C-alpha positions as CSV (number, residue, x, y, z in Angstrom):
1,X,-41.6,30.4,1.6
2,X,-39.4,30.9,3.9
3,X,-35.5,30.0,4.0
4,X,-35.4,28.3,0.8
5,X,-32.4,25.8,0.9
6,X,-32.3,26.4,5.0
7,X,-33.5,23.6,7.2
8,X,-33.3,25.3,10.4
9,X,-34.7,28.9,8.9
10,X,-37.5,26.6,7.4
11,X,-38.0,24.1,11.0
12,X,-37.6,27.4,13.0
13,X,-40.7,29.1,11.0
14,X,-42.5,26.6,11.4
15,X,-42.6,25.7,14.9
16,X,-43.1,29.8,15.7
17,X,-45.8,29.2,13.6
18,X,-47.4,27.0,16.1
19,X,-46.5,28.5,19.0
20,X,-48.6,31.5,17.5
21,X,-51.4,29.2,16.4
22,X,-51.7,27.6,19.8
23,X,-51.7,30.8,21.8
24,X,-54.7,31.5,20.0
25,X,-56.3,28.8,20.9
26,X,-55.4,28.9,24.8
27,X,-52.9,26.4,24.4
28,X,-48.9,26.1,24.7
29,X,-46.6,23.5,22.9
30,X,-47.2,21.4,26.1
31,X,-50.5,20.6,24.9
32,X,-49.0,18.6,21.7
33,X,-49.3,15.3,21.6
34,X,-48.2,13.9,18.3
35,X,-45.6,15.5,15.8
36,X,-45.4,14.1,12.0
37,X,-42.5,15.5,10.5
38,X,-42.2,15.0,6.4
39,X,-38.5,15.7,5.6
40,X,-36.5,16.0,2.0
41,X,-33.1,14.2,3.0
42,X,-33.0,12.3,6.2
43,X,-29.3,14.1,6.8
44,X,-30.9,17.1,7.6
45,X,-32.3,14.8,11.3
46,X,-29.6,16.3,13.9
47,X,-30.4,19.7,12.1
48,X,-34.1,19.2,12.8
49,X,-34.1,17.5,16.4
50,X,-31.2,20.0,17.5
51,X,-34.1,23.3,16.6
52,X,-37.1,21.2,18.1
53,X,-35.5,20.6,21.4
54,X,-35.8,23.9,22.2
55,X,-39.6,24.0,21.7
56,X,-40.6,20.4,24.0
57,X,-40.1,20.0,27.2
58,X,-40.4,16.2,28.7
59,X,-42.8,14.4,28.4
60,X,-42.0,14.8,24.7
61,X,-45.1,14.5,22.7
62,X,-44.6,11.1,20.2
63,X,-43.3,11.7,17.0
64,X,-42.8,10.2,14.0
65,X,-40.2,11.5,11.0
66,X,-40.6,10.1,7.6
67,X,-38.5,11.0,4.7
68,X,-40.2,12.1,1.3
69,X,-39.2,12.7,-2.5
70,X,-41.2,16.1,-3.1
71,X,-43.6,18.1,-0.9
72,X,-46.0,20.5,-1.6
73,X,-43.9,23.4,-2.8
74,X,-39.8,21.6,-4.5
75,X,-38.2,24.2,-2.1
76,X,-39.6,23.3,1.0
77,X,-37.7,21.1,2.6
78,X,-39.6,20.0,6.1
79,X,-43.6,20.4,6.7
80,X,-44.4,19.1,10.4
81,X,-48.1,18.1,11.1
82,X,-48.9,18.5,15.2
83,X,-51.9,17.4,17.1
84,X,-52.8,19.2,20.2
85,X,-55.0,18.6,23.1
86,X,-57.0,21.3,24.1
87,X,-59.4,21.7,26.9
């Protein structure tokens, strides 16, 4: 668990991990076509999007944000699921 109680740290960590995983497959964040973001508190929307803007360029991937009551760990504030197309 990284960044307990800190949405900025948790979001940044997830996106950095995505970059690493994609790079291992010979891909980049530009290869992501769909994101689903699960968050505990919708009021964190602006903070999350501010960080996401640093990782994505136009055309942006399709994206959904869903507020949930709980994630796998009670200290998690966010979880991001991504679909990438890698040829």
